[in-house]
N, C-alpha and C positions, 0 to 999 in steps of 0.2 A: 627928480631923476634918481633911479636906484643905483647905488654904487656896488658893482659886482665884487670888488675887492673886499668891501666891508662884509658882505654876506659870507664870503669864504673865510674871513677872519673870525666871524661869529661862530661859524660851524666848527672851525678848528679849535678855538679857544674853549667854547662852552662844551663841545663834545668831549674834551679831555678831562672835564670836571667830574667829581663825585656828585651825586644828587644832593642839592642843598648848598653846594659850595659856590663861590662867586669869583668873577674875573673882571678885570677892567679892560675894555676895548677902546683903543684910541679912535677919535672921530675927527672928521673934517667938517667944515661948514656945510650945513644942509643934510648931514647924516642922521640927525635925531629922529626924523620921521621913519627912516628906513629901519633903524634898530627897534623902534617902537612896534612897527608892523611885524617885523621878524619874530620878536618875542611873543606877540599875541598869536601868531600863526603856529609857532612851535611849542607853545606851552611853557616857555621859560619866563622868568620875571625880570623886568627892567627895574632895578632897585633905585637908581638915580642917574642923572647926567650932571657932571661937574667939569671942572677945568681939565681933569685927567682923562676924561672920556665917559663911556657908558659903563656903569657897574651892572653886570648881569648875573643873576643867580640861575643855576641849572635847575629846572623844575619849578614847581610851585613852592611858595614859602612853607617851611616845616612848622607845624603846630603840634608839639609833642603831646599836648593834652588831648587833642582829637585823634592824632595819628597813632599814639601809643598811650592810652589812658593809664593812670596809676592803677596798679593791680594786674596789668597785662602780663608783666614778667615778675618772676620771683627769684631773688638772689639767695643762694645758700652758701654761707661761709663754712666750708667743710672743716677748716682748721686755721690756725693763726701762725704756726711755726713755718719757717721757710729756710731753704738752703742758701738764700742771699739775704743781705741787709742793705737794701736800696735806701739811699739817703732821703728819699721823699715818699716812702711807702705810707699810704693813708691808713693802713691797718697796723703800722709799727711792727711789722713782722720781721723775724730774723731767726738764725739758728738758736738763739737764747730765749725766744718768746715761748711761753707755755702754749701747748697744742690747742686746748679748748676745742676739741673735736665735736662736731655736731652729732656724728655717729650714724650708723646704718639704720637703726630702728626709727630714729627721728626723721631722717631723710626720706625713708619709705612713706612715713605718715604724711610728711609735708608735701611730698610729690602727689600723693593721692588726694589730699585735701585741696591742693592747688588746682588740680585738674577739675575737681568738682566745684571750685569757686570761680571758674572762668579764666584762670590764668592760662596763657597760650605758650609760654616759653619758660624754661628753667635755666638758671646760670649757676654753675658751680665755681666757686672761687676760694681763695685763701688769703694769707699763707700761700704755700705751694701744695696743691692737692696731691701731687704725685709722691709726696713724702708718706702718704697714708698707705698702709698695706692692703686696705680694702677699697682703693679708689675705683677699681673696675666694678665692684659690687655697687658702690654709690652711684656710679654713672649708669649702671644697668637699671637701678631702682628708679632713676629719673627718666631715662629714655623709654622705659616701659610705659610711662604715663604721658610724657610730653617731649617735643623737640628740646634739645638741651645743648648749651654751650659750656665748655669746660675751659676756664682760664688757667694758664700755666706759663712759666718762664721758658719752657721747652728744653730744659737742660738735663732732664733725667730720663731720657728715652733710651735706655740701655739695660741689659740684664733683665732681672725679673720685672722691672718697671715697664720695659718695652713689651714684655709678654702681657702685662696688664693692659697696656694700651691696645694691643692687638685683639684683646677680647672685647673691646668696646664696639658699639653699634655704629658703623660708618654712615648709615642712612639717617640716623636720628641724632647724631652727636657731631658738633663742630668743635674744633680746637682753636682757642684764641691765644696766640703767643705774643709775649711782650717784646718789642724791638723799637728802641727810641730814636734811631738815626740810621741813615743809609751808609755810614762808615763807623768804625769802632769807637772813635774818640769820645763822642758825647755819651753814647750808651754806657761805655765802660767807666766813664767818670762817675756815674751815679750808681751803677750796679756792680762794679768790680771788674778788675782786669781780666780780659779773656772771655767775658760773658757775652759780648756781641757775637763772636765767632761760634760759641756753643749754642746761642739762641738761633742763629741762622742755620746751623746744622739740625736743630730741632724742627725748624720749619720744613726743611727738606725731608727729614725722616717722616714727619706727619703726612706730607704730601705723597711720599712714596708708598705709605701704608694705606692710601686711599681716602684720607680724611679731608673734609672741607676745612681749610685753614683761614682764619682771620688773623690779622696783625693789628695790635694796638700799641700806639706810641704816646708817651707823655712828654710834652715839650714845655720848657720854661715859659712862664707867662710873659707875653710880649716878644718872644723870640721865635716867631713862626714864619720868618722870611723864606725859609727853604722848604716850605710845605710842598710846593710843586715839585721840587727835586725829589723829595721823599716819595711822593705819589709815583713818580716815574720809576724809582728804584723798586717800589713794591709791585708795580706793573711788571717789571722784568722778572720778578720772582713768581709770577702767575697768580698773584693775589688780586681778586676782582675789586673794583672801586668800592662796591658796597661793603666789602670785607676789610677795608682800610679804615681803622678808627684812630683819628689823630685828635688829641685833646690837650688842653692847657693844664699845667700843673695846679693842683688844689692845695691850699694852705691847710692841710690836715695831717694828722699823724706825725711822721718824722720830718715833714717838709717845714722849712723855716720861712718860705715865701710862697706866693701863688694866689689864686683866686680865693676870696673869702666866701665860703659856702656854709649855709645853715638851713634850717627847715623853712625859713621865710624866703630864701633865694634858690631853693632847689625843688624841682618837680619830683615828687617821691617815686622811688624805685624800691618797692618793699623788699626788705632784706632780713633773713633769718640767720641767727648765729646761736651758738650754745648758750648765750646770755639773754636772748630774747629777740624781739622784732624791732628793727631799726628803719628809719625813714629812707635811707639811701645807702648804697654800698660804700660810698666815699666817707661816710660817717659812722660806720658800723663798729667802731672801737671808741666812740665818743658818747658820753652820757647825754649831751644835749640833743642827740638824735634818736634816743631810745623812745620807742612807742609804747611797748609793754614787755614785761618779763615773761608773759604767757605766750608760748608758741602755738598753743592749741586752745580753742579751735582757730585755725588760720583765718577762716572767713570773718571772724569777729575783728581780727586785726586789720584785715583788708578794708572792711566796712568803716572802721574807725579812722583809718588813714584817709579814705575817700571823704568822709564827713569833714574831717579837719581841714583837708586841702581845699575842698569846695568852699567852706566858710572863709578861709583865708583868701582865696582867689576872688571871692565876691567883693572883698574890701580892698585888695591890693592886686589888681589884675596884671599889673606890670612887674610884680616883685619876683615871681618865679622864673628861673632860667634853666635851660636844659644843659645837663652835664653828663654826656654819655660815657659809660664805662665799658660798653660793648656794642 
């Protein structure tokens, strides 16, 4: 017999999830067949049934290799210096870090070659890209070729930098702003006093200027109990669930703890810096993830990464894990 209360509970709990996220739904004796049938009819996945209830994932299982093959996106480190010195920055950025700018000429060529090589999205990151006096030109060089996401801490949208923001293409550019918690304490602990308030103001500014805004949070590994609360907070800001990126801390760069990530445990997200092509943006300041010092031709680097990853995956299909940065 179908339990109507269970159906309502499934609709409410699973409906509140981002695609790919899971929830646990309490069950009563005899409910297992109902949740199985509901998942089959609605296109959601029943992960398992245990003593806590039914673990249900919204949507089908995500396979990043087939859903977003290596080479689909290209990351560009525009610079490495930053107005902040976050204590877990994977790129070791700070006000004292040398700029190592990629530069407009190379960004233009990379964007053109990316479009010709089957890349479907560009992502501009740093450092803090809004420190660059030509950030609007860099963004324009990218959006002229492909849809682009620009990662920023959102704290510099004033004066001439706000004018540069206003010159960017709202139809082809999304802004991804870092915000690590729904209240200031956790965010400010890692990024500096007062930074939560300024980042939140940056989100509101970007929205008021008509940009699509994504929000990315880095949470200490194993401390993700309040993810649901964070999602609810981001909902209240008008950030859609697909634009809410919540990830665990990686043990890279300035971080002293976190997930251990290397080329054997990361699905590649090809990344260009002033120093060369890297396997993934989380390792773009680390020699172990350097693919080649040659930025051009870009297609050769993409082909090389594909070949290397395919060979690796053939031998260790369970080794690679998805670590989203955007």
